[in-house]
N, C-alpha and C positions, 0 to 999 in steps of 0.2 A: 425409633430413637435413634437419635443423632449421638455418635460418641464424642467427648469433649472437644478432642482435636477438630471434629468437624463445625462443633461448634464454633471453637474460635476462628476457623476459617470463614465461617458464615459473617460472624462480627467482623474481623478483619475487614471482607470486602465491601460488609455496608458501609464501613469508616470511608473504604475508600470511597466510593461512589459519593459519599457529601462532602469529600474535600476537592473534588474534581472541579474545578471551574470552568464554565461557560459549556458549550457543546461537547460530546463525546460520541463521535460514529466508529462502530463497533466494527468487526473485521470477520465477525463469526462467520463460518461457511465458505469463506474465498480464500482460504488458506494456501491452497494447491498453487494459486494464482503466481502468488511473488515469491516463498518458497522457491518454482518451481523456475520463474524466471531469474532470480539471484543464481540459481544454482547453474545455471547456463552460461553467465559471463564471469570476469576477471575480477577481482575487489578492485581496480582502478577505473573499470566502466562507471559512469554517468549514470544515476537513479533518480527521477524526479515526480513526484505524484501528487495528488487531489488533498482533499484532508481527512480520509479515511484513512491513515499513514502510520498509525502505529505498527502494525505488522512489516511494512516496508523497513521501518528504523530496525527494527530486531533483527530482520531476515538479513539488514546489511551490515551489522554488528554494533549497533549502539548497544550498550548496556540497558537492562531492564531496569535499574536504578535511576539513569538519566532519563527514560521514558516517564517513570511514574515521577520523577521529581518534575518533570516539566508538566504533567497533566495535574498536579498540585502548586503550579505557579512557582518552583521555589529555584532559589540561583544556583544550583548544583544540575538543574536540567538542562536538556542539550539545546535547548534555546534560550537559557539562562532565566525561565521560567516566565520571560515574556510573549511566549508565542503559544501556549496553549496543545491543547489536543489537535488542534488542526495546522499548526504550522511548526512541526520536529523537521529538525535540521543537523547534520552530521556532516562536516566539512571531510573531518579524517576520513570518513568511510564512502566519501563522495556519494553521499545522499542529500539530494539539495532540495527539501522541502516535499511534502506539506505545504499545499496552497490553496487558500479557502474559497476565493474566486472560482467560477465553474469555467473552465477551460481557459484561463487565463496564465496556466503555467505551459501552455504548449507553444509559445512563442518562445518561451526559456528554454524549453528543450532544441528549440531549432538553434539557437543562439549557442548553445552548448555543442552540440552537435556539428556546427559551422566552424567553433573555437577548433573543435578535435582536428576538421579535413585541413583546417586553415595551416596547423601546426604539421601535420603531415601526419600525424598519430593513426594508431587501427583500433582508439578506442571506442565504445558503441554509448549511445544513450537509450534507455531505456525509458519511455514516457508514459506512464499509466493515468489514466483517465475512466471514468465514468460514462454511462452510454449517455448523460444528461448532458456530455460536453460537446457531442459530433455537432449540437444544432447551433453552437455559439461563435457569433462571428468570428475571435480572436482564433478557433480552430482551423476554419476555413482559411483565414489569412496565413496561419503557421503551415498547415498541410501544402497551400498553394509553393512558399517558400524552398519547403522541405523538398517537394519534388524538384522543383525548377534549378535546385544547384546540388539534387541526389545527396543529400547528407546521411549520414551514418545514424540514422536514430528508428527505433524500433518503438510504432505507436500502439500502447498495448488496450483496448480497450475492456473494461471491466465488467460488461452487460450482465449486471444483477437484474435484469429486468424492471429495475423501478429507479426514477430521477426523482430522489425525493420518496414522495408517493403518489407519482404518477406512471404508470404503466407505457414501456417503452412503445407498445401498440397505440397508445393513444398520443404520444408526444413526437412519433417519427414516422415519417411517410416510406421508409426503406421496409422492405421485407426482411433485409437483414442488413445489419448495421456495416458490415464489411465491405458493401457495395459501396459506403462513401469513399473507399480509396480508390476505386475502380475511376472517378470524376477527376483525379487527379494522377491518373496513370501510375500509382502505387501496388505493387503487388500485394496481396490478402490473403491471409490464412484465418479458416476458423478454427477453433481448439478447444474441447473439454475441459475448464475450468475447473471441474471436481477431481481430476486426474493429474496426480502431481508429476509423473511420470509423461504423461502427451505433453503437459507443458514445459518441462524441463527439455524434452529431447526436442519438441519442434523449434522452441524459442534458442537452443543451440546451432541445430541447423541453418537457421536465418543468421544467426551473428557470425557465424562461421563465413557464411557466404559475404556479409557486409565488410566483413575484415580485409577481405580478399580484394574486393570491388566496391567502394561506397556507393550505398544505395538504402531509400528508405523503404519499412516494411511494415505492413499495417496487419494487427491480429486483431481480430475479435475472439476474446475469451470468452466462454457463456459459462455463467456462475450463478451463485445465488448468497442473499445474507441472510440469516437466521433470525437477526433482531430488526428493530426498523430502522429508518435512515439515520436517526441516532437513539441515543438512551432512553430518550422521553417519548420516543414517537411509538404509538400502540400498534401501529403497522395494521390498523383497521380496512384500510383498502386491499388486503388480501385476505385469500379462506385461509383456514386451517388446514384444511384437506392438501391445497397447494403447499403450505410449508411442509407437513408431515412427509409428503411426497418427496421434496428434497431430502430432506434431514434422514430419507433412507440412502442419500446419497451422499454423504457426508465423506470430504474428500480425507480427513483425518482416518475413521473407519476404513475409508477402501484400501488407502495406502496398507494400514495395518493389517488388513485381510491378504492384500497382495504378498508382502513379507513375511506373514506365516506360514500361508501355503509355500513360499520356495523354503520355508526352512532359516530364513534371516531373522528373522524377530521369534522371540517366545511371548508367551503371556507376562511371564514373570518380568522379561527385561523392559516390555512395554509398562506395567504398572513402575515399574521403577523411573522411567522416562516422566512418567505422567506425575510422580510424586515430587522428582526433581523440580519438575514446569512449577507445581504449587508452591514448592518451596522458595523458588526464584521470585514468584511474583509476592507471595507475602514478604520476605525480605525487601523486597523494593516499595513494597508499601511504609514498612517500618522506615526505611532509608529515608524515604521523601517527608514521614511525619517528622523526622527529626531535622532535617537540611530546614536553612538558614533561609529566609526571602531575600529577595533583591534590596538593598538598601534603597531608600526612595530618592536620594541624592544621583543614584547609578540609573534612573528611569529612562533617562533621555539618551543615554550614552551610545545607545544602538540605534537611533532615530536619523539622528542627523552626523554624517560624516565629519571630522574634526581635522583640518587642514595640518600636518604635522608643522611642528613650528623649527625655525632653521636651526 
């Protein structure tokens, strides 16, 4: 039987799901990828990603309140409620999206990295994308320019084995995705995306090399999502046995076990962290519920650029 506080949590989460506008692509199972990558870079480095972007924003420093409000379509959201789940954006924390068109943000990453190199900065751009992006035309055009100009960008393919509902084995002719980089003379690496430390340490090594001598790098991070493509996807294209196999290698559970063995984390401390995370999420739901919607007269203010008056 559920405790009263547990029932409150369930009711609040159910409310949250009903209030989210549009699609919502969950990141459960892939947490080690973005947390490891962000831990390997500086706060002034650039981050850009596709539509499975909630963890990227949170890891980069966007508040849970601003993220939840964006999901609810409220003015206090990180994109003023105009972007929704797939278009998180936080300029202050150098998180530049959240892009819904598959592969279309990779050319933007090339532009951001070009700007860094042009200005003589040692900033690095992390560009996250899924396995489905590697067969898009914009992706190939961008990689050609990135390689040609030796741009300081780390191309991070979050290979969760499925592009929407299609297995990578059915959609990509390559035996391994990292081989795509070889065609552009970009060095490539394969990383265990269920291992936070491996992601962090490999990315730190790559980023350090890029700061010393600007060049691109390609990292195939092998991971797995525990939910469907979006919340409404029952994921009937994979077996329960496959899902359970990957659940046994949950990145959070693995890191917890590592830290516990090393005496750096106790069960009590983990429970405290877990409780705090749930409280933060529930508080964010309440914040979003109480937040105002963007006035209709402001709807097009961010669609067209307004030339400042003299």
